[in-house]
C-alpha positions in Angstrom: 137.0 88.9 -54.0 135.3 86.0 -55.6 134.0 86.3 -59.1 130.2 86.1 -59.4 128.1 84.2 -61.9 124.5 84.2 -63.1 123.0 81.3 -65.0 119.8 81.9 -67.0 117.9 78.9 -68.2 115.5 78.4 -71.2 113.7 75.1 -71.7 112.7 71.9 -70.0 113.5 70.3 -66.7 116.6 68.7 -68.2 117.9 72.2 -69.0 117.0 73.3 -65.4 118.9 70.4 -64.0 121.9 71.0 -66.3 121.9 74.6 -65.0 122.0 73.4 -61.4 124.9 71.1 -62.2 126.6 74.0 -64.0 126.1 76.3 -61.0 127.6 73.6 -58.8 130.7 73.4 -61.0 131.2 77.1 -61.0 130.9 77.2 -57.2 133.5 74.5 -57.0 135.7 76.8 -59.0 135.5 79.3 -56.2 132.8 81.5 -57.7 129.7 82.9 -56.0 126.1 83.2 -57.4 125.1 86.7 -58.3 121.8 88.1 -57.2 121.4 90.2 -60.4 122.9 90.8 -63.8 124.5 94.0 -62.6 126.8 92.3 -60.1 127.7 89.3 -62.3 131.2 88.8 -63.7 130.1 85.7 -65.7 126.7 85.3 -67.4 125.8 81.8 -68.8 122.7 81.2 -70.9 121.7 77.5 -70.9 119.5 77.2 -73.9 116.6 75.4 -75.5 115.9 75.0 -79.3 112.6 73.1 -79.3 110.7 76.1 -80.7 111.7 79.1 -82.7 110.7 81.6 -80.0 113.4 80.1 -77.7 116.0 81.0 -80.4 114.6 84.5 -80.7 114.5 84.9 -76.9 118.1 84.0 -76.5 119.4 86.3 -79.3 117.3 89.1 -77.8 118.9 88.7 -74.4 122.4 88.5 -76.0 121.6 91.8 -77.8 120.8 93.5 -74.6 124.0 92.3 -73.1 126.1 93.9 -75.8 125.7 97.3 -74.3 126.5 96.0 -70.8 129.6 94.3 -72.2 130.8 97.6 -73.8 130.5 99.2 -70.3 132.2 96.3 -68.6 134.8 94.7 -70.8 135.7 92.1 -68.1 132.2 90.6 -68.2 132.3 87.0 -69.7 129.3 85.7 -71.6 128.8 82.0 -72.3 126.1 80.2 -74.3 125.5 76.5 -73.7 122.9 73.8 -74.1 120.7 72.7 -77.0 120.7 75.9 -79.1 124.5 76.1 -78.8 124.7 72.5 -79.9 122.6 73.3 -82.9 123.9 76.7 -83.9 127.6 76.4 -82.9 129.6 79.0 -84.7 126.3 80.8 -85.7 126.0 82.0 -82.1 129.2 84.0 -82.3 128.4 85.2 -85.8 125.1 86.7 -84.5 126.6 87.8 -81.2 130.4 88.3 -81.5 130.6 89.5 -77.9 130.0 85.9 -76.6 133.2 84.5 -75.1 132.3 80.8 -74.9 130.0 78.5 -76.7 129.6 74.9 -75.4 127.1 72.2 -76.2 125.0 69.5 -74.5 127.8 67.0 -74.3 130.5 69.0 -72.6 128.8 70.9 -69.8 131.4 69.8 -67.3 134.1 71.6 -69.3 132.4 75.0 -69.0 134.5 76.3 -66.2 137.7 75.3 -68.0 136.5 77.0 -71.2 135.8 80.2 -69.3 139.3 80.2 -67.9 140.8 79.6 -71.3 138.7 82.2 -73.0 139.9 84.8 -70.4 143.5 84.1 -71.5 143.1 83.1 -75.1 140.0 84.8 -76.4 136.6 83.5 -77.6 136.1 79.7 -77.8 133.6 77.4 -79.4 133.7 73.8 -78.3 130.7 71.6 -79.2 131.1 67.8 -79.1 129.2 65.4 -81.3 129.3 62.5 -78.8 128.3 62.4 -75.1 130.8 63.3 -72.5 131.7 60.3 -70.2 131.0 62.7 -67.2 127.4 61.5 -67.4 128.4 58.5 -65.3 130.0 60.7 -62.7 127.8 61.6 -59.8 129.9 64.5 -58.5 128.5 67.3 -60.7 124.9 66.3 -59.8 125.6 65.9 -56.1 127.4 69.2 -56.1 124.5 70.9 -58.0 123.2 74.2 -56.6 119.5 73.2 -56.2 116.8 75.9 -56.1 114.8 73.8 -53.7 116.7 72.0 -50.9 114.0 69.4 -50.4 113.5 68.4 -54.0 116.0 67.2 -56.6 116.1 66.2 -60.3 118.1 63.1 -61.1 119.2 62.5 -64.7 118.7 58.8 -65.6 119.2 59.1 -69.3 120.2 61.5 -72.0 119.5 61.5 -75.7 116.6 60.0 -77.7 116.4 57.2 -80.2 113.0 58.2 -81.6 112.6 60.0 -84.9 109.5 62.3 -84.4 109.2 64.5 -87.4 108.9 67.7 -85.5 111.6 67.2 -82.9 115.2 68.3 -82.9 116.2 66.7 -79.6 117.9 63.6 -81.1 120.1 66.0 -83.1 121.2 68.1 -80.1 121.1 65.5 -77.3 122.4 62.5 -79.3 121.3 58.8 -79.0 119.9 57.4 -75.8 122.5 56.8 -73.1 121.3 55.4 -69.7 123.1 55.6 -66.4 123.4 52.3 -64.6 120.7 51.6 -62.1 123.2 51.4 -59.2 124.5 54.8 -60.0 121.1 56.4 -60.1 120.0 54.8 -56.8 123.3 55.8 -55.2 122.7 59.4 -56.2 119.1 59.3 -54.8 120.4 57.9 -51.5 122.9 60.6 -51.2 120.2 63.3 -51.9 117.9 61.7 -49.3 120.7 62.0 -46.7 120.9 65.7 -47.5 117.2 66.1 -46.8 115.7 65.7 -50.3 112.2 64.1 -50.0 111.0 64.4 -53.6 113.0 63.3 -56.6 112.1 63.7 -60.3 113.7 61.2 -62.7 114.7 62.9 -65.9 115.1 61.5 -69.4 114.0 62.2 -73.0 112.1 58.9 -73.0 112.2 57.4 -69.5 110.1 54.5 -70.6 113.0 53.1 -72.7 115.5 53.7 -69.9 118.1 50.9 -69.7 117.4 49.4 -73.2 120.9 50.4 -74.2 122.3 48.7 -71.1 120.5 45.4 -71.5 120.2 45.4 -75.3 116.8 43.6 -74.9 114.3 45.4 -72.6 113.9 48.6 -70.7 114.6 48.8 -67.0 112.4 51.7 -66.0 110.0 49.6 -63.9 112.9 48.1 -61.9 114.3 51.6 -61.5 111.1 53.0 -60.1 110.9 50.2 -57.5 114.5 50.7 -56.5 114.3 54.5 -56.2 110.9 54.3 -54.5 112.4 52.1 -51.8 115.2 54.6 -50.8 114.7 55.6 -47.1 113.7 59.2 -46.8 112.3 59.7 -50.3 108.6 60.4 -49.9 107.8 61.3 -53.5 109.0 60.0 -56.9 108.1 61.7 -60.1 109.4 61.2 -63.7 109.4 62.9 -67.1 109.1 62.4 -69.9 107.6 59.1 -71.1 106.7 58.1 -74.6 103.2 56.5 -75.1 104.5 53.8 -77.4 106.9 52.6 -74.7 104.5 52.7 -71.7 104.7 49.1 -70.6 102.4 47.1 -68.2 105.3 46.5 -65.7 105.8 50.3 -65.5 102.1 50.9 -64.8 102.3 48.1 -62.2 105.3 49.8 -60.5 103.4 53.1 -60.4 100.5 51.3 -58.7 102.5 49.3 -56.2 105.3 51.6 -55.1 104.0 54.0 -52.4 106.5 56.7 -53.1 105.7 57.0 -56.8 103.2 59.8 -57.2 99.8 59.5 -58.9 100.9 61.6 -61.8 101.6 60.7 -65.4 102.7 63.1 -68.2 101.8 61.3 -71.4 102.3 63.4 -74.6 99.6 62.8 -77.1 100.6 65.5 -79.6 97.6 64.9 -81.9 94.5 62.8 -82.0 94.4 62.2 -85.8 96.0 58.9 -86.8 97.0 60.5 -90.1 98.8 63.3 -88.3 100.3 60.9 -85.8 101.7 58.8 -88.6 103.2 61.9 -90.3 104.7 62.9 -87.0 106.2 59.4 -86.8 104.9 58.9 -83.2 104.6 55.1 -83.4 101.0 54.8 -82.0 97.4 55.5 -83.0 94.8 57.4 -81.0 93.1 54.1 -80.1 96.4 52.7 -78.8 97.1 55.9 -76.8 93.6 55.8 -75.2 94.0 52.1 -74.4 97.3 52.7 -72.5 95.8 55.7 -70.8 92.8 53.6 -69.7 95.2 50.8 -68.4 97.2 53.4 -66.4 94.0 54.9 -64.8 92.6 51.5 -64.1 95.7 50.4 -62.2 96.7 53.6 -60.5 94.1 55.0 -58.2 93.4 58.7 -58.5 95.8 59.2 -61.3 96.3 62.7 -62.7 97.3 62.8 -66.4 98.8 65.7 -68.3 99.9 65.9 -71.9 101.5 67.8 -74.8 99.6 68.9 -77.9 100.8 70.4 -81.1 98.4 72.6 -83.2 99.1 73.2 -86.9 101.4 70.4 -87.8 102.0 70.5 -91.5 99.1 69.2 -93.5 96.7 69.2 -90.5 93.2 69.5 -91.9 90.0 70.6 -90.2 89.0 66.9 -90.1 92.3 66.0 -88.4 91.9 68.8 -85.9 88.3 67.7 -85.1 89.6 64.2 -84.4 92.2 65.7 -82.0 89.4 67.6 -80.2 87.5 64.4 -79.8 90.4 62.4 -78.4 91.3 65.3 -76.0 87.7 65.4 -74.8 87.6 61.7 -74.2 91.0 61.6 -72.5 89.8 64.2 -69.9 93.3 65.5 -69.1 94.1 67.3 -65.9 96.1 69.9 -67.9 97.9 70.2 -71.2 100.9 72.0 -72.6 99.6 73.2 -76.0 102.0 74.4 -78.6 101.8 75.9 -82.1 103.9 74.0 -84.5 107.4 75.5 -84.9 109.5 74.2 -87.8 113.0 73.3 -86.6 115.7 73.2 -89.3 116.9 69.7 -90.1 113.7 68.0 -89.0 111.4 66.2 -91.4 108.5 68.5 -90.6 110.5 71.6 -91.5 110.8 70.3 -95.0 107.0 70.1 -95.3 106.7 73.9 -95.9 104.4 73.4 -98.9 101.6 72.2 -96.5 102.1 74.6 -93.6 98.8 75.6 -92.0 98.0 79.3 -92.3 98.6 81.3 -89.1 95.0 82.5 -88.7 93.7 78.9 -89.0 96.3 77.8 -86.4 95.3 80.6 -84.0 91.6 79.7 -84.2 92.3 76.0 -83.6 94.6 76.8 -80.7 91.8 78.7 -79.0 89.3 75.9 -79.6 91.6 73.3 -78.2 92.4 75.5 -75.2 88.7 75.6 -74.4 88.3 71.8 -74.5 91.4 71.3 -72.3 90.3 73.8 -69.7 86.8 72.3 -69.5 88.1 68.9 -68.6 90.8 70.5 -66.3 88.2 72.5 -64.4 86.1 69.4 -63.9 89.0 67.4 -62.6 90.2 70.2 -60.3 86.6 70.8 -59.0 86.4 67.1 -58.1 89.1 67.7 -55.5 86.9 70.1 -53.5 86.1 68.7 -50.1 89.1 66.3 -50.1 92.0 66.5 -47.7 95.3 66.5 -49.7 98.9 65.9 -48.7 100.7 69.0 -49.8 104.5 69.6 -50.0 105.0 73.3 -49.1 107.0 75.3 -51.6 106.8 78.7 -49.9 104.8 81.9 -50.3 102.6 82.4 -53.3 104.2 84.6 -56.0 100.9 86.3 -56.5 99.9 86.8 -52.9 102.7 86.8 -50.3 100.1 86.2 -47.6 99.3 82.8 -49.0 101.4 79.6 -48.9 101.7 77.4 -51.9 102.5 73.8 -52.5 101.8 70.7 -54.6 99.7 67.6 -54.0 101.0 64.1 -54.9 99.2 64.6 -58.2 101.3 67.7 -58.9 98.4 70.1 -58.5 99.2 73.6 -57.2 97.4 74.5 -53.9 97.2 77.9 -52.3 96.2 78.2 -48.6 96.6 80.7 -45.8 99.2 80.0 -43.1 98.2 79.4 -39.5 98.4 82.3 -37.1 101.2 80.7 -35.1 103.8 80.6 -37.9 103.8 79.2 -41.4 105.3 75.8 -42.1 108.6 76.2 -43.9 109.3 75.0 -47.4 109.8 71.3 -47.5 107.2 70.6 -44.8 104.3 68.2 -45.5 100.8 69.4 -44.6 97.3 68.2 -44.9 95.1 70.8 -46.6 91.4 70.6 -47.1 90.4 71.8 -50.6 87.7 74.5 -50.5 87.7 75.9 -54.1 89.2 75.1 -57.5 90.1 76.7 -60.8 91.4 75.1 -64.0 95.0 75.5 -63.0 95.1 75.5 -59.1 93.3 74.6 -55.9 92.5 76.7 -52.8 92.4 75.2 -49.4 92.8 75.5 -45.6 95.5 74.0 -43.5 94.4 71.0 -41.4 97.7 70.1 -39.8 101.5 69.8 -40.4 102.4 66.1 -40.8 106.2 66.4 -41.3 108.8 69.1 -40.9 111.3 69.9 -43.6 113.8 67.0 -43.7 116.6 69.2 -45.2 116.7 71.1 -41.9 117.6 67.9 -40.1 120.1 66.6 -42.6 123.3 64.9 -41.7 126.4 66.0 -43.6 127.8 63.2 -45.8 131.0 62.9 -47.7 130.1 60.1 -50.0 127.1 58.4 -51.6 
């Protein structure tokens, strides 16, 4: 009987894609995916360390597994990803029942490490330099994807920026870009397998390729190349850095039909003083100018952002400036975070000017209200429009409703037709009838394309 594995993921899309690749590697080893923890022989936690609550969440899960491990001594537990890269030996000190610890640079070795640990005992292997396997398409093409019609494609790992609050450069390393030809080959192979939507992943996609050319980024050229792949109907990307958003990238977004009208552009703060302390490399005025340029060029562009409340030294004046910039920007939505000090970052050393928790909580709520006002306005503006929606399946909150996303990335709920619901991966036209600050409601007009993955042709090579 095959051993079964369960991968649990904490963190961003990069972590999610790493987990898909890891699952593919384990399947290639002859394992099967488990449906639940109770039937798993191997449990792997792929971790995040951007905020402190991610650390606490992992160690809480590991604590719960200790009892299970005592009942089932053959159970193997592995911890990989960003927190493992950061904490290394500390993971096993806090949770001695963990068998394998691996980092962000040696994911491809996880199956081998599990085999060795079964024979030799617990292992910790964390590399300080990227694994050359990044250039190998096999792990990504063999990935076990949650959605057969959509795929993440890693174009770059690491980050060369030095934002004061961010630990990513320490755990992901410097920027390493995959060659354009390799990325395009992977996208073509995915398209042959029925993938119609790809999301290009990198820590700072706007600087993609700079390490290859030593002179200029290649992201605009990559968008054009990926957008021309036959069968790919939608192209998204994350995450860009505002300081590196170039006119040629905006032009590619406007001119390439497959590139979606969606831009995630992290602001973090609206105060120039705070932005300088964060080492973000732009001012609020420069950010708003680039946002305006993108909206002027790309018709019907939806813009989302990241915001940090309570960065060390943030005053009421600073926060008021952030509120003003957020109101002016009119975001479609925002991921708003309370500052979390990460050991080893510049901001963590600024403990003498940490903002009191009650002040941060008050500011967080005030910011949320400003964001939701603009989000509701922008969602309500869609009412009456007919949107192209990529069906994802039944709604998690109401199994009687279908759910999908527009080209802008907006979530739409709509009732299925009486003669059978369009399957996940189908494209539909949906008329928007109502809106909230986080979703749309509509009615099906017609199905315009059936799921491509159900018509896929088996391929053996990219």
